[in-house]
N, C-alpha and C positions, 0 to 999 in steps of 0.2 A: 503493500501499499504505499502511495507517495505522500509525502506532507501534505500536500493542498487537499489529496483527499481525505487525510486524517482532519484538516480541519473544517472542510465541508460537511464531513458527517458529523461532526462534533456539533457544529453549529446548528446542524438541522435537529440532533437529537435535544439541544437545548430548547429548541425553539415549540417542539412536540410538549416539552414539559414545563410550562413558562411558569406556574405556579412554584415548581419545585425548585426550577432555575431561581427565582426570586428571593424564595426564602433561603437558600444554599447562599445567595450573594450578600444576606443584609450583612451577618456576622462580618463580612470583609468590608461593606461600607462603612457601619458603626465604628469598626476600627480604624480604617485609614481617614475618616473625615474627623476622630477624636483627638488622632496623632497630629494631623495637620492644625486643627484649631489650638490644643493645646502649644504646640510650639511655637504656632505664630502668634497666642496671647504671650506666652514666656518672652518670646523676642520683644515685642511690642512694650511689656513692662518695664524690659530692659532698656531698650530705647529711649522710653520715656523718663525712667528715673534719671541715665544720664544726661539726658538735655537738661533734666530741672535741676542737676547739679552744676553743669555747665555754664548755664543762664545765671545762674548764685554766684560762679564765681571760683574755677577750678583749678586757681592757683593762690587760694587760702589756705591759712593753716589757724587753727582754732585752737585757746588755751582756756581751759573747763577747772574750777577749784576742785580739790578733792583728791584723793589718793586714786592713783591707774586703777581700774576695775575694768574687769570684761563685760561690765552689765553698763547701763546707762548713768550718765554724769549725775554727780552729786544732786545739781540741784533740778534736774529731771526727777529724781526721788523725792522732792521737796524736803532735801538736807541744806539748811544753811550752812555756809562754809565762807569764811571772810579772807580768804587768804590772800587774792588778786586785788591790790591797790595800785594808787596813781603812781607810787613809784613804780612799777612794773612796766607800767605803759611809757613811763618815760624813759625809762632804760631798753624796752624794744624800739622806740622811735630813733633811738642814737644808733642802732644796728645796721650798719651799711646792706645787707644783704635783706633787708625789710625796706618796701617803699612806704608803706602807710599802716598805722596802728589804729584801729577803733574798738573801745570797750563798749559793752555793753547791759543794760540794766532792764528787766522788764517785770511786768505788772499785770492785773487783771481789774478793771475798773468800772465802774456804769457810767456809762456814756448818755447825756442826755440832750436833747435838742426840741424845744416847744413841749409837746404831749409825748414825744417820742422817747425812748430810753431801753439802751441795751448793753448786756455786759461786753467788754471787750479787752481783749488781750491786746498791749500796747507794749511798745520797744523804745527805749531810750538810748540814742547812738549820736555820735558825733556828724556833721554834715558831711566827711570824706567817705561816711557809708554808703551814699548814692550812689558814688563811681565805682566804690568796691565790691557792692551787690549788684551791680547793673541796674539800679532802681530807677524807672524813667516815671513822669509826671505826664498824665495828660493834659491837666489844666493847673493853673497857678504858679509857683516858686517855690525852690528848695529854702530850707533855712539855713542860716549863717552861722559862722563861728561866731560874731558880733550878737546873734541872738542867744546862744549858749551861754556866752558871757555876761551877757545882761540878764539871764534868766527870765527870756522872753517868753511868755506862754501860748507858743504858737505851734501849729500840728499839722502833721499832713496823713490825709485817710486813704483807706485803698478804697478800690472802687465799689464795692458791694456794700461798705459798711457806710460809705456817701450815701448810696440809694435807700439804704435801711433806712438812714436818721433824717436826709432832706429829701428824699424822693426826686420829684423833677425839678426843686428850687436849685439854681448856683449855690454850691457850698460855702465858694472862694469868698473870704471876708468876713463869715457869720461866724458866730461865736457855740461853740460847744462846751457843755458842763461837765467836767471832769472832777470827781472828789467836789472839794470846794472851790474847785479854781474853772476861769472862762478860758479857754481856747481860741484862739480866733484860728481858723481854716486858711493855710496858704497855699497847699498843693493838693492833688488828686492824682494818686499812683495809677499809672495803666494797669490795665486788668492783666492777670495772667493765666485766670482762670484756678481751677482747684488742683493741688499739688504741694508737695512737701516744703517748698520756698515759696509758698504764695503770702502777698502783704493783703490779699482781695477784702479780707473780712477784720483787718487790723489796723493798726496807728503808729506812727514814728514821729517821736518828739524828741527836743533837743537831751543830750544826756542830763545836765546839769540840773535842769528841771525834774527828770523823771527820776535822779538819784537823789537830790535833796530835798527837794519839795514832793514829789508825790510818797516817794519809800522810805525819805530820811534816812539814808547810810549812807556809808564813806565806803562802801568796797564796790567789786565790781562780779558781776556774774557771770561776764565770760569778754574773752579778750580776743580780737581777730585781726592777723597780720596780714598784709597784701606781699607775696614772695616778688622779690624783683628778678625778672626774668634771666638773667645774666647768671643766677646761682640755682643751684639743684635743691628740691622742696627738702631732698633727708638733711642735706647739709645745714639749711635753714633750720629744720625742727629741731637738730643737733645744737644749732646756735642759740634757740629760743630756751630751750633746757636748761643749758648752762647758764645763762644768763638767769633764769628764775631760782635755780638754784642759789647762785651766789646773792641774789637777792634774799631769799628766803633762809640763808645761812643751812643749806642742806650740804652734808658732805658722804652722806648714804645714798646711793641712788634709789634705795627701797622706802626710805621715809619722804618721796615726792608727796608734796600735798597739793599737786597741780597734775593736770593730764594736757597732753599736747598731741594732737591730730590734724595730719593735712586733708584735705578735700581731695587729693591724690588719692590717698588711703582709703578713705571712706568709697571712691568712686569702685577702687579695686574689690572691695568686700563685697560690694553691690553686686557688682558683674559677677563674682563667685557663686554667691549667694542664689542669684535670679537664674543661671546656669544651671547649677546643681538641682535646684526647683524644677525648672523646666525639663531636665534629663529624666529627673523622679517620676513626676507626672506623667510624662510620655511613655514610661516604661509603664505604669499601670493601665495607661490607655491601650497601649499594644498587647497587655492582655486578651482584650476582646478579638485579637489578631489571632491569638493562639486557638480561643475558644470558636472564632469563624472557620479556622483550618480542620479542627475537629471535626467542627459541621458539614463540613465540605467531604470530609473521609467517611463519615457515616452514611450520606446521601450517596458517595460515588458506590460504598460498597452495597447500598440499597440496589443500585443501578445496575452493578454486574450481577446480583440477583436476578432480576426482572430481565435482564440482555442476555441470561444464560443461553436459550434458544438460538438468539442474534450470534453470539461470540461462537456457538458451535457450528453453523452454517458457514460463517465466515473461514473459520479453519478448514472446511471440508472444501470449501471452495481454494483455499490455497494459502491462505495467511497465515504468516508467520506468527510467534509468540511476540517477536519484536514489532510486528504491524498493531497489532491488538493492545501490546503495552504504550504504543506509541499514540495511539488513539485515546485511550483513556487518561494520558500524560496529558496531551493538547487537552481535550476537553476541562481537565481540573485547571489547567494555566488560563484556559480563556475564561473560565469562571471567575476567576479571581483575579483576571486581568481587568475586565469589564466593571467587574466590584471594585476594584482598585479605582478606576477612571470615574466610574459613579461618585465613589467616595473621596476623592480629591475634587471635584466640583462640589459635592456639598460641603468639603472643609472649608472652600475658599468662601462661599455664601455664609456659611457662618461667621468666619471669620470677619468677612465685609458689615455682616449684621451686627457683631459684636463691637465693630470699632464706630459705626454710626450711632447704638447705643450708649457707648460709652462716651463719644463726642459732644451728642444734641442733646442726650437727654441727662449724663452725668455730668456735663460742662467740662469735661479733661481733656486738655490737650493731646488726644491718645493718638500715636503714630501709628498709620497702618505699617505693619511688618506682613509680609507675606514669604518666608524663608524658602529659597529653591531647594535645600537640603532636606526639607519638610516633605516635598513632592518626590524627591529622588529615592528618601528612605521610604516612602508609602508604595512606591511602584516596585521598588526591588524587594520589599516586606511581601506586596502580593505575590508577585511572581511566584518567589521562593516557597512562599505558602503552598500556593497550587504545585509544585512540584513536589514539596517533602508531603506534605499529606495527601497526594495524589498517588505516588509511587504504591503503595501498600493495597488500594483497589487493584491500582494498574497490573499488578504483579499476580493479584489475586484470579482476574479476567486471564491474562494470558497464560497461566498454567492451567486452565480448565481442558480436562481431557474431549478432543470435539466429538466423539460419541458419547460421552455421558451428557454433555451439553445438548446433544439434539434428541434425546432421551427425555430430556428435563421437561417436566410439565408445570 
């Protein structure tokens, strides 16, 4: 039997048993589409996080108070540590490998305008933070160092916060009540959408005002340093560590009362985590491919039994074991190939549907990623599944005795 004849015969058999063919392919379709969807979502999530970090500034190093731990910084756990002070900022500003330094304190207060009131997370930082964090305004202007030195009650609002407080009114020049103070709105930040580094629902105000008047403290919750591109991030990190140890009179590294981390390191960790998670979830989804393969083997075994007389007749007319083996293997591969093609189409459809859902409903700046590797893996696995799980039924068919097969009822 020629290979073309085997293909025609297989297609004819599949058309004659449409329901069985559809049910057989279903496992492969679900498996392939699941693998593609999960790999696409994983790649999109990784790209989204990387874009967020890079938009925030990938050349930054942050210093948090508290002993180095593998968990979240002390401030994130609600622990108050007062080790970062103005002397540290001054020392870091004199370091040649650092372009700019910005300390930060944050809090949560009730913001009021008219009859509207809302609990808001605010950040108090010096004006150089706007260029450091790539913060752009849609309206108004930035506050200046003069505002900070004069303790001027000026504030910049995120777009969503401005909409919540002022509605359709222009916020510029109007006053927002924060605790016992009136803050004049001088700027509105450009919307970035939901994200880990979005200020859309928060506010930024001068460091001195937030630190001294809203919180009444003399220490900082975090210090950011912008790396001079001439220097390597690891070198700058070591210099910051050395400077802070000297300021804090630390001789034993195990006694550090601060943590230094670069965005580059954070980005690397994020990529490793998202990649591992994608592989793990894809492996789970691939289990359905194995289940689909077992289903194909079972259906093919049933097909062998149903077509026993046909196999006997073919052998009586001169078909060899290789011809019978080839016919059933081709049939199995065609089943999985068609199922794989449908699965790829379904995976692409669900990937695009997820993109539109996240982008337009959840309002995330979700990047659409459809990795070619997912398609290659899906096609390869589909064909291999057909070959691997089609071998046993095909061998069973090929080994049948033609006389016994012709007598089979």
